[in-house]
C-alpha positions as CSV (number, residue, x, y, z in Angstrom):
1,X,24.7,0.0,41.0
2,X,24.3,2.9,38.7
3,X,24.5,2.6,35.0
4,X,25.0,5.7,32.7
5,X,22.6,5.3,30.2
6,X,21.3,7.1,26.7
7,X,18.8,7.0,24.4
8,X,18.8,7.9,20.5
9,X,15.5,8.4,18.7
10,X,13.6,9.7,21.8
11,X,10.9,11.7,20.1
12,X,9.5,8.4,18.5
13,X,7.0,6.0,20.4
14,X,9.6,3.4,21.1
15,X,12.3,6.1,22.6
16,X,9.4,7.5,24.5
17,X,8.2,4.2,26.0
18,X,12.1,3.6,26.6
19,X,12.1,7.1,28.7
20,X,9.3,5.8,30.7
21,X,11.0,2.7,31.7
22,X,14.4,3.9,32.1
23,X,12.8,6.9,34.3
24,X,11.9,4.5,36.7
25,X,14.6,1.7,36.5
26,X,16.6,1.8,39.7
27,X,19.7,1.1,38.2
28,X,19.8,3.1,35.3
29,X,20.5,6.8,35.4
30,X,19.6,8.7,31.9
31,X,22.3,11.3,31.1
32,X,21.7,11.2,27.2
33,X,18.7,12.1,25.0
34,X,19.1,12.5,21.3
35,X,16.6,13.0,18.6
36,X,16.8,15.2,15.5
37,X,13.1,16.0,15.4
38,X,13.3,17.7,19.1
39,X,17.0,18.8,19.2
40,X,17.3,21.7,21.6
41,X,14.5,21.3,23.6
42,X,14.4,19.7,27.2
43,X,12.9,16.4,28.1
44,X,10.0,18.3,30.1
45,X,9.2,20.4,26.9
46,X,8.9,17.1,24.8
47,X,7.4,14.9,27.9
48,X,5.6,17.2,30.3
49,X,5.2,14.4,32.6
50,X,8.9,13.6,33.1
51,X,10.4,12.9,36.3
52,X,11.4,16.3,37.8
53,X,15.3,15.1,37.9
54,X,15.0,14.7,34.0
55,X,13.2,17.6,33.1
56,X,16.1,20.0,32.2
57,X,18.0,17.0,30.2
58,X,18.5,18.7,26.9
59,X,17.8,16.5,24.0
60,X,20.7,16.8,21.4
61,X,21.5,15.9,17.7
62,X,22.4,12.5,17.0
63,X,26.2,12.5,16.6
64,X,27.7,9.1,17.3
65,X,31.2,10.4,17.8
66,X,29.9,12.9,20.5
67,X,28.6,10.7,22.9
68,X,29.3,11.2,26.5
69,X,30.5,8.3,28.8
70,X,27.9,5.3,28.6
71,X,27.4,2.5,29.7
72,X,24.1,1.5,27.2
73,X,22.6,3.4,24.6
74,X,19.0,2.5,23.7
75,X,18.8,3.3,19.6
76,X,15.2,3.5,18.6
77,X,15.8,5.0,14.8
78,X,13.6,3.9,11.7
79,X,14.8,0.8,10.0
80,X,17.5,1.4,7.2
81,X,18.8,4.5,9.3
82,X,21.0,2.9,12.3
83,X,23.4,0.4,10.8
84,X,26.1,3.1,9.5
85,X,25.8,5.5,12.6
86,X,25.7,2.4,15.2
87,X,29.1,1.3,13.9
88,X,30.7,4.4,15.0
89,X,29.6,3.9,18.6
90,X,32.5,3.2,20.8
91,X,33.1,-0.6,21.2
92,X,32.7,0.0,25.3
93,X,29.5,1.0,25.1
94,X,26.5,-1.5,25.2
95,X,23.9,-1.2,22.6
96,X,20.5,-2.1,22.1
97,X,18.9,-1.6,18.7
98,X,15.1,-1.5,18.9
99,X,15.2,-0.8,15.0
100,X,15.2,-3.5,12.3
101,X,18.8,-2.8,11.0
102,X,20.9,-5.6,13.0
103,X,18.3,-8.6,13.6
104,X,20.6,-11.4,12.5
105,X,23.4,-9.4,11.6
106,X,27.0,-10.4,12.1
107,X,28.3,-9.5,14.9
108,X,24.8,-8.9,16.8
109,X,22.9,-11.2,18.9
110,X,19.3,-11.7,18.3
111,X,17.6,-10.6,21.3
112,X,14.6,-12.9,21.8
113,X,14.8,-12.4,25.6
114,X,12.3,-14.9,26.9
115,X,13.4,-17.8,24.6
116,X,17.2,-17.3,24.3
117,X,18.3,-15.4,27.8
118,X,21.5,-17.4,27.8
119,X,22.7,-16.1,24.5
120,X,22.2,-12.4,25.7
121,X,23.8,-12.6,29.1
122,X,27.7,-10.7,28.8
123,X,26.9,-9.4,24.9
124,X,27.4,-5.9,24.0
125,X,25.4,-5.7,20.7
126,X,21.8,-6.7,21.3
127,X,19.1,-6.5,18.0
128,X,15.8,-5.8,19.7
129,X,13.0,-8.4,18.0
130,X,10.0,-6.5,16.0
131,X,6.8,-6.4,17.8
132,X,5.0,-9.1,15.4
133,X,8.0,-11.5,16.1
134,X,8.1,-11.0,19.9
135,X,4.2,-11.8,19.8
136,X,4.4,-14.8,16.9
137,X,7.6,-16.4,18.0
138,X,7.0,-16.3,21.7
139,X,3.6,-18.5,21.1
140,X,5.3,-20.7,18.5
141,X,8.5,-21.3,20.3
142,X,7.5,-24.1,22.5
143,X,5.4,-26.0,19.8
144,X,8.5,-25.8,17.3
145,X,11.1,-27.0,20.1
146,X,8.8,-30.1,20.8
147,X,8.0,-30.6,17.2
148,X,3.9,-30.3,17.7
149,X,3.8,-28.8,14.6
150,X,5.3,-28.7,11.1
151,X,7.7,-25.5,10.6
152,X,6.4,-24.8,7.0
153,X,3.5,-23.5,5.4
154,X,2.9,-21.6,9.0
155,X,0.3,-18.8,8.4
156,X,0.5,-15.8,10.7
157,X,-2.4,-12.8,10.8
158,X,-1.0,-10.0,12.9
159,X,-3.0,-6.9,14.1
160,X,-1.4,-4.0,15.7
161,X,-2.4,-0.8,17.0
162,X,-1.6,2.4,15.1
163,X,1.6,3.2,17.3
164,X,3.4,0.1,15.7
165,X,3.7,2.0,12.6
166,X,5.5,4.7,14.3
167,X,4.9,8.5,14.6
168,X,4.3,8.7,10.8
169,X,5.8,12.2,10.3
170,X,3.8,13.9,7.9
171,X,2.1,10.9,6.5
172,X,-1.7,11.2,7.0
173,X,-2.1,7.4,6.7
174,X,-1.8,7.3,10.5
175,X,-4.1,10.0,11.4
176,X,-6.9,9.6,13.4
177,X,-9.5,10.2,10.4
178,X,-7.6,7.8,8.3
179,X,-7.3,5.4,10.9
180,X,-10.3,5.4,13.0
181,X,-13.1,2.7,11.7
182,X,-10.7,1.4,9.3
183,X,-8.4,-1.9,9.2
184,X,-5.6,-1.9,7.0
185,X,-3.5,-4.8,5.8
186,X,0.1,-3.8,4.8
187,X,3.6,-4.9,3.9
188,X,2.0,-7.8,1.9
189,X,4.6,-11.0,1.1
190,X,7.5,-8.6,1.8
191,X,7.2,-7.2,5.4
192,X,10.7,-6.7,7.0
193,X,9.9,-8.9,10.2
194,X,9.3,-11.8,7.7
195,X,13.3,-12.8,7.5
196,X,13.4,-12.9,11.4
197,X,10.6,-15.0,11.9
198,X,11.6,-17.4,9.5
199,X,15.1,-17.8,10.8
200,X,13.9,-18.0,14.2
201,X,11.2,-20.6,13.0
202,X,13.9,-22.7,11.4
203,X,16.5,-22.3,14.4
204,X,13.7,-23.6,16.9
205,X,12.7,-26.6,14.9
206,X,15.5,-27.7,12.7
207,X,13.5,-27.5,9.6
208,X,12.7,-25.2,6.7
209,X,10.2,-22.0,7.2
210,X,9.4,-22.5,3.3
211,X,5.6,-21.5,2.9
212,X,5.7,-18.7,5.7
213,X,2.8,-16.2,5.3
214,X,3.1,-13.3,7.5
215,X,0.1,-10.6,6.7
216,X,0.3,-7.4,9.5
217,X,-2.9,-5.5,9.8
218,X,-3.2,-2.1,11.6
219,X,-6.5,-1.5,13.6
220,X,-7.7,1.4,15.4
221,X,-6.2,1.6,18.8
222,X,-3.5,3.3,20.2
223,X,-1.4,0.1,21.2
224,X,-1.7,-3.5,21.6
225,X,-0.7,-6.5,19.3
226,X,-2.3,-9.6,18.6
227,X,-1.1,-12.5,16.5
228,X,-3.3,-15.7,15.7
229,X,-1.3,-17.9,13.7
230,X,-2.4,-21.2,11.8
231,X,-0.3,-24.3,11.6
232,X,-0.3,-28.1,10.7
233,X,0.0,-30.5,13.4
234,X,-1.9,-33.4,15.5
235,X,-1.4,-31.9,18.7
236,X,-4.5,-31.4,21.2
237,X,-4.8,-28.2,22.7
238,X,-4.0,-29.5,26.2
239,X,-0.4,-30.9,24.7
240,X,0.1,-27.5,23.3
241,X,-0.7,-25.8,26.6
242,X,1.3,-28.1,28.9
243,X,4.5,-27.7,26.1
244,X,4.4,-23.9,27.0
245,X,4.3,-24.1,30.6
246,X,7.1,-26.6,30.6
247,X,9.0,-24.1,28.0
248,X,8.5,-21.2,29.8
249,X,8.6,-22.3,33.1
250,X,10.2,-19.8,35.7
251,X,9.6,-17.0,32.8
252,X,8.8,-14.1,34.7
253,X,7.1,-12.2,31.6
254,X,5.1,-15.0,30.1
255,X,1.8,-15.5,30.7
256,X,0.2,-19.3,29.2
257,X,-3.5,-19.1,29.3
258,X,-6.4,-21.5,29.1
259,X,-8.7,-18.5,27.1
260,X,-7.9,-16.8,24.1
261,X,-5.7,-13.7,24.9
262,X,-6.9,-10.1,24.4
263,X,-4.5,-7.1,23.9
264,X,-6.1,-5.4,26.8
265,X,-4.5,-7.6,29.2
266,X,-0.6,-6.4,28.2
267,X,-1.1,-3.1,27.7
268,X,1.8,-0.7,29.4
269,X,3.7,-4.0,30.5
270,X,6.4,-6.4,29.5
271,X,4.1,-9.2,29.4
272,X,3.1,-11.7,26.4
273,X,-0.1,-14.0,26.7
274,X,-0.1,-17.1,24.8
275,X,-2.8,-19.6,24.5
276,X,-3.7,-22.6,21.7
277,X,-6.6,-24.0,20.3
278,X,-6.2,-27.4,18.4
279,X,-8.2,-29.9,16.3
280,X,-6.1,-33.1,15.8
281,X,-8.8,-34.6,13.2
282,X,-8.2,-31.7,10.8
283,X,-4.5,-31.4,11.2
284,X,-4.9,-27.8,12.8
285,X,-3.1,-26.0,15.6
286,X,-3.9,-22.3,16.3
287,X,-1.4,-20.2,18.5
288,X,-2.2,-17.0,19.7
289,X,0.6,-14.4,21.3
290,X,-0.4,-10.7,22.7
291,X,2.0,-8.3,23.5
292,X,2.0,-4.2,24.2
293,X,3.6,-3.3,20.7
294,X,5.6,-0.7,22.7
295,X,6.0,-2.9,25.9
296,X,7.3,-6.4,25.2
297,X,7.2,-5.3,21.4
298,X,9.9,-3.0,21.8
299,X,11.1,-1.0,24.9
300,X,10.2,-3.3,27.6
301,X,12.2,-6.2,25.9
302,X,15.2,-3.9,25.3
303,X,15.1,-2.9,28.9
304,X,14.7,-6.9,29.8
305,X,17.9,-7.2,27.3
306,X,19.7,-4.2,28.7
307,X,19.3,-6.2,32.2
308,X,20.6,-9.4,30.7
309,X,23.8,-7.7,29.2
310,X,24.4,-5.7,32.7
311,X,24.2,-8.7,34.9
312,X,21.1,-7.3,36.7
313,X,18.3,-9.4,37.4
314,X,16.1,-9.3,33.9
315,X,13.0,-8.2,35.4
316,X,14.8,-4.8,37.1
317,X,12.6,-1.8,36.4
318,X,9.8,-4.2,34.8
319,X,7.4,-5.1,37.3
320,X,4.6,-2.8,37.0
321,X,1.2,-4.2,36.3
322,X,-0.5,-3.7,33.0
323,X,-3.1,-0.9,32.5
324,X,-6.8,-1.6,33.3
325,X,-9.0,-0.7,31.7
């Protein structure tokens, strides 16, 4: 099977990672690339290491009405910029939106591929989860599903590499001098990922996510994301680990580990690592989730979702091991 694929927003980190994965995918044929910042250039000019067969593909300006025939379009556009444009894409073109405009939007399926794969199969409009939700919700899902923690008053402390903030354009906050040896909280109390985290907690638990606190931080590394989550519950560490292993039995991309996970474990992969530490006497459960923010947190999960909607084995093109060290 050969499917015609396009990427819009190829100039950014998410679009570039999607290019890397699609270039090695046995069933996806990249025939269209768009990005306003690099329109008119060949792929090889923007990505010198691209495969020779894709080198001369010219990056086009993004015009939804001028798409060539496509089976799947990956959209990696800044939140707030994709809804109107993607509404003009022909309905026969399947879309995986890596941006934030369609998460829990009407007519779109929220693409938590490892938690709800059956909801994704056969759909044509998929809203890829944000990078922080990909880590946090993967760790929380087994505990919420089995009632081991209270859905309210969950505190999520997230830390991501600088690439999680996007290329940043002319904003110097993401330059080396500003980011190196620095730790920056941002999006306090109103981060764009809050609604999707809260909504998913409530779906998984059947309860209220009132009292949810989520604080993201930028840390001076290129890629990687760790969510450390504090919950109320009387479960033991062993019970939490056992619940996760039951919940994710047979799921190829989830690793449940006895040891606390590290961001390096997931670099360059579509894997998610989760673990737990609990103290029943203190009514405390700590859940930990690690992903590559550009892998499972963005393009990796997007390709996994595309595989599901196209009827392919969901691991197709995603079998590569993490990069180490």
